[in-house]
C-alpha positions in Angstrom: 98.1 126.0 99.0 94.9 127.5 100.2 92.3 126.8 97.4 94.3 124.0 95.8 91.7 121.6 94.4 93.2 117.7 95.8 93.6 115.1 93.3 92.6 111.8 93.8 93.4 108.5 91.9 90.5 105.3 92.4 91.7 102.2 91.7 89.3 99.8 92.1 88.3 96.6 89.4 84.4 96.9 90.3 83.0 99.7 88.3 79.8 100.2 90.5 82.2 101.3 93.4 84.9 103.3 91.1 81.8 105.3 90.4 80.6 105.4 93.9 83.4 106.7 94.9 84.4 109.1 92.2 81.0 110.8 92.4 81.3 111.4 96.1 84.9 112.7 96.2 83.8 114.8 93.2 81.0 116.4 95.3 83.1 117.1 98.1 85.5 119.1 95.2 88.0 116.7 94.8 89.3 115.8 91.3 89.1 112.0 90.4 90.2 110.4 87.5 89.8 106.0 88.1 91.5 103.2 86.8 90.1 99.4 86.8 93.8 97.1 88.5 97.2 97.8 88.8 98.4 98.1 85.7 96.3 100.8 84.8 97.0 102.7 88.2 100.7 102.6 86.7 99.9 103.7 84.0 98.0 106.7 85.0 99.7 107.8 88.3 102.6 109.9 86.8 100.4 111.7 84.1 97.6 112.6 87.0 99.9 113.1 89.7 97.3 112.4 92.4 97.4 113.6 96.3 96.1 110.4 96.8 95.5 107.1 95.9 92.8 104.7 96.7 93.3 101.1 96.2 91.6 97.4 96.2 93.4 94.4 97.4 91.7 91.9 95.2 92.0 92.9 91.1 93.1 91.3 88.0 96.5 91.9 86.2 98.0 93.7 89.2 96.7 93.2 92.5 96.9 95.9 95.1 99.8 94.4 97.2 101.9 94.4 94.3 100.6 97.7 93.1 101.5 99.2 97.0 105.1 97.7 96.7 105.9 99.4 93.0 104.1 102.5 94.0 106.4 102.4 97.1 109.6 102.3 95.5 109.1 104.1 93.1 110.4 107.9 94.5 108.3 109.6 92.1 105.0 108.1 94.1 106.4 107.2 97.3 105.2 109.7 99.1 101.7 109.4 97.7 99.5 108.3 100.8 97.6 105.0 100.0 94.4 104.2 101.4 93.6 100.6 101.1 89.5 100.0 100.1 88.9 96.7 100.3 86.6 93.6 101.5 89.4 91.5 102.5 91.0 94.4 104.4 90.0 92.0 107.9 92.5 90.3 106.4 95.2 93.5 107.0 96.9 95.7 105.3 99.7 95.1 103.0 103.0 96.8 104.0 102.9 100.7 102.6 99.1 101.2 103.2 98.5 104.4 105.3 94.9 104.3 105.4 92.2 101.1 105.6 88.9 101.1 105.0 86.4 98.0 104.8 83.9 97.6 102.2 80.7 98.1 102.7 82.0 101.4 103.6 80.1 105.1 104.6 80.9 107.4 101.5 81.3 110.1 104.3 83.9 108.2 106.2 86.1 107.8 103.3 85.9 111.4 101.8 86.8 112.1 105.4 89.7 110.1 105.2 90.9 111.2 101.9 90.5 114.8 102.9 92.7 114.4 106.2 95.3 112.5 104.0 95.1 115.5 101.4 95.0 118.0 104.3 98.4 116.4 105.9 100.2 115.5 102.3 99.8 119.4 102.2 101.0 120.2 105.9 104.2 118.0 105.3 105.4 120.2 102.2 104.8 123.4 103.8 106.6 122.0 106.9 109.4 120.1 104.6 109.0 117.1 105.7 110.5 114.4 103.1 109.1 111.1 102.4 110.4 108.4 103.2 112.3 106.3 101.0 112.2 102.1 100.6 108.8 101.6 101.0 107.7 102.8 104.5 104.5 104.3 104.9 104.5 108.0 105.6 102.1 107.1 108.7 100.0 104.3 110.1 96.7 105.9 109.9 94.4 102.7 109.8 90.7 103.4 110.2 87.9 100.7 111.2 
């Protein structure tokens, strides 16, 4: 949908990182909501209905790996592109991650990656592409 504002849910236990990502995405025209951990992400995702979720790997209560697993098995969230933004990214990404960005990162690189995933999601919706079922990622776009 031309002119539609893309929505991003930013999940990270660091308030500084959440704010950094939020500000940079908002400056590029995204609507952004944040969550401090995976549990808060799962509480927020159905109300906010994001086009993309960025999340950290190491978080309290519910870590990134378990959050990804829960998002991928829920049919309502299975197709949302997930970007892992983590200092632990060098250890590999859990199954179900669409893109990987290591901390520290360049804000412009993050914004470009999120934009690409939003645009791809819109293109899939127009073409009628159905999301995979059972936790498989929509694609495996892994950034260095």
